[in-house]
N, C-alpha and C positions, 0 to 999 in steps of 0.2 A: 692502473686506472681501469675501472670496471666498465664494460660495455653494457648498454641498456638491453634488457630482455625484450625481444620483439613481441612476446606473448602478453606482456603487461600492457594494459590500456594507457594510452597517453592522455594525461589530464588536459582538458581544454584550456586554451589561453584565456586569461581573465579579460572580460569585456570592460571597456571604460564605463564607469558609472554614469548613468543618465541624470543629468541635472534637471530637476523638475522646473518646467517653464512657469513663470509667474502667471497668475490669473489674468492680470491686465494685459500681458503679452499675448496670451491665448485669445483674449477678446479682440485685441487689435488685429491679430492674424485672421480671425474669422471675419472681421469687418473688411479687411483687404481682399479676402477671397469669398465673396458671397456664394451661397449654394445655388447651383443652377435651378433646382426645383423651386426655390423661393422666387428667383427671378422670373421663371416661367409663370408661376402663380400670380405674381404682380402684373405681368404682361397680360394674362388672361382676364383679370379683373378690369384692367384699364381698357382692354378691347371691348369688354361688355359695356363699360360705361360709355365708350364712344358710340356703340350701337344704340344705346338708350338715348343719347343726346341728339341723334338725328330723327328721333320719332316725331317730335313736334314739327320739325321742318318738313318731313314727309307728309304729315297731316295737312299742313298749309299748302304745299305744292299740289296735293291731290285735289283740293278744292271741293270735297264732298261734304255734305252736311254732317253735323256732329253725331246724330243718332245712327245714321247709316254707316259712318266711319267706325263707330264703336262696335256695332254688330258685326261688320265684315272683318275687322281686325281680329275679333275673338273667334269667329267661325273659321277663318283661314288658319289661325293658330291651332285650333282644335284638330283640323285635318292634318297639319304638319306634325302634331304631337302624338297622333295615334300610334305610329310604329314604335316610338320611344316608350310610350305607355305600355304597349303590349310586351316589349322586351323587358321592362321593369316588372311587369306582372309575372312573366315567366321565371324571372330570377328570384323575386322576393314574395310572390303571391299577390292576390288581389287586395283591393282596398276594403276595409270593413265597412259595415253599414254606418257606424258612427263617423268614420273618416269621410265617407261620401257626404253625409249630412253637414259636417263641419265645412267641407270644401264648397258645398252649394251655398251655405250661409255666407261664407267669405266672398263667394262670387257675386252675390247680390251687392255687397258694398263695392266690389271692384267694378261692377257695371255702372253704378252711380259715379264712381271716380272717372271712368273712361268718358262717359258722355258729357260730364261737366267740364272735364279738362280739355276735351276736344273743342267744345264751344268757347272756352276761355282763350284758346290759341288764336281764334279769329278776332278776338276783341282786344287782347293786350299784347299779342305777339308770341311767337314760339319760345323765345328765350325767357321772357318774364314769366310765362305760364309754367315753364319747366322749373324755374326757381321757386315760384310761389307754392307749387304742389308739395314742396318739402316741408310744409307745415305739419306733415305727418310725424316728424320727429317730436312734436309737442303732443299730438293727439295720442300716440301710442303709449307713452309713459302716463299720460293723464287717465286713460282708460285703465291701465294697470293699477293706478292708485285708487281709483273709484271702485272698481269691480274686484280686483284681486288684493287690494290693500297692500300693494308693494310700496316699499320705502322710496321716497323721492330723493334723487341725488342732487347735490348742490348745483351741478352744472345745468340741470333742468330748470331750477329757479332762476338762474342767470339767463338762460336761453329764451324764456317766455317773454320778458319785456323787450329783449332785443328783436325777437321775431315780430312782435306787435308793432314796434317802431318801423322796422323795415317794410312790413306790409302796408303800413299807413303811408309811407313815402312812395312806394310803388303805385298805390291807388290814388295818390294825390290828396289824401285826407289830411295829412299833417303838413305837407308842403304848401298847400293852397295853389298848386300849379294847375293850369288848365289842361288836364289830361283827358277831359271829356267823359260823358256818361258811359260810353262804351268801355273805357278803361276801368271805371269804378265797378261796373257790372261784371266785367271780365275778371277783376280781382276777386269779387265775391264767388264767382264760379270756380276759380282756381282754389280758393279756400275750401269750398265744398268738396272739390276733387281730392284735396289733401286730407280732408276729414274722412272721406270714403276710403282712401288708401290706408289711412291709419287704422280704421276699423278692420279692413281686410287683413292687415298685418297682425292685429291683435287676435282675431279669430284663428288665423293660421298658426300663430304661436301657441294658442291654447290647445289646438288640436294636436300639434306635434309634441307638446308636453305630456299629453295623455298617452299617446302611443305613436312611436315613429313608424310610419308606413310608406316610406319612399317619398319622392318629391315630384315625379312627373305625373303620376295618377291624380294626386290632389290638384295639381295645376290644370290638368285637362278638364276636370269636373268644375273647377272654379271658372275657367274660361267659358265653358258652355253655359254655366249659370249667369255669368256676366252678359253673354250675348242675349239670353232670354230677358234679363232685367232691362237691358238697353232697349230691347224691342218693346217692352211694356211701357217704358217711359216715353218712347217715340210716339205712342198712341195719343199722348197729350201734348206733344210738342211739334206736330206737323207731319208725323208719320215717317215711314222709311221710303227711300227713293233709289231702288236698285236699277231702274231703267234710266238711260241717258248718261250713264257713267262712261266716260271716254276710255279707250284702251290705255292711254297714258295714265289716267287716274287709277285704273285697275292695277297696273304694274306698280304704281306707288303704294297702293293699299296692300298689295301682296308683300312688297318690301317692308312696309310698316309692320305687318304681322310677323314676318319671318325674322327681321332684325330686332324689333323691339320686344318681341314676346317669345321667341324661340332661341335664336342665335345668342342674343344678349344673356338670356337666362342660362344657357349652356356654358358660355364663357365664365360668367360670374360664379356659377355653381362649381365648375371645375377648378377655378382659381381659389375660391374660398376654402376648399378642403385643405389647402396647404398653408393657409394663413389663419391668424387669430381673427375672430369675428370683428373685433374693434379695428383691426388694421384694414380688413375688407371694407368696413363702413367708412373709414377715413379716405381710402382710395376712391370710393365711389363719389366723394365730394367733387371730383373733377368733372362729373357728368353735367351739372348745371352750368359750370364754367364753359365747358365745350358747347353747350346749347346756346349760351349768350354769344360766344364768338362766332359760331357757325351761322347763327341767325343774322348777325350783322354782315357777315361776308356773303352769304347766299341769298338771303331775303332782303338785305339792305334795311333791316329794322333799326329805327332810331329811337333813342330814349332821351327823356329830359335828364338834366343833371341830378335832380332829386330822385328820379327812378333808378338811375345808376347807383346812387348812394344807398337807396333802399334795398336794391338787389344784393349789393355787397354786404349790407348788414344782415340780410336774411341768410346769406352763405356763412357769415361768421356765427350766427345763432345756430345753424345746423351743425357746424363744426364743434361748437361748444357742447351742444346736446349729445353729440356722438363721442365726446371725450378725445378729440383728435390731439389736442395739445398734450394731454396726459399720456396718450399712447406713444407718440413719437419722442417726447422728452424722456420717457422711461426707456425706450429702445436705444436712443442715441446716448443716453447717460449710462447704459449698461446696467439698468435696474432690474434685469432678469425678466421673468415672464410677467406680462401684463394681463391681469384678469379684469377685463371690462366687457363682459359679454353683452351682445345685443341680440334682439329678436331676429328671426329669419327675415331677411329683406328689409331690415330697419334702416338701411342707408338711404341715400337719395333715390329718386325714382329711376 
């Protein structure tokens, strides 16, 4: 019997052959073990939506007139955004002249949005005003169709009549309910606000398509432009009233600017980088729902049955316009990557 030569290399023991895991099993395993980064991204977007949902409540609690509120929330936000904008400028360079002009133009529409939306809060309530302003999901694709000749998706065609029915019920036009002239006028103002917001999103999207130049610098220019626009509008609606604002109202206005225009934006921007745009947009649908619930709990706002139905229909129209059912059915069904891009900020307010 021969002894093995110690100088000869010992062959490695054969490893058991790895049986390939079926694709369905791998998908189910991924579903059972969600990625922490995705969970954090979803939590960040939902936190931003919660910050946005309290904006209308803070406006109503502050009790300051619409024009003054719109100017102050933008001015305070500009001050808070300056350090972030300087840091972005140091990392990526300054905004080009065309980028500044696009941001200023978008800010004009944003100023109209803010002043009309703030006024509507005092007329129809914080919850309803937050729901109605989401008419922007109709305005944005309509502008893209008229100006950029973009193809209209089938869900837009479905969302338009739904949105009109919901708005008609909220304003009392279709239900015949006695909601009062204030509610009708407030509904009109909320629709004007949603139109202004849709124009703001459209101009912002066109600017980013031409050249990506960061996000904070355009936002600070747009906020400053919105403050100037609201100040000009205030000249024809009773002027600005900076005196006589109580310390409590000042604190609420500061919270409005920081939560609704700085913290919320940072949360949503941070979370959206780890999610598809369509998923971010669908997650933001919780924001008007938050607003309705919080308005009922904190402000004791009461709606008629027709207004509740109308608000629900508006939310359904928003979800259809954003392709929520398509997004989540594709994800839950394992349909792979969903390509349903939306414009920047094209989710609810």
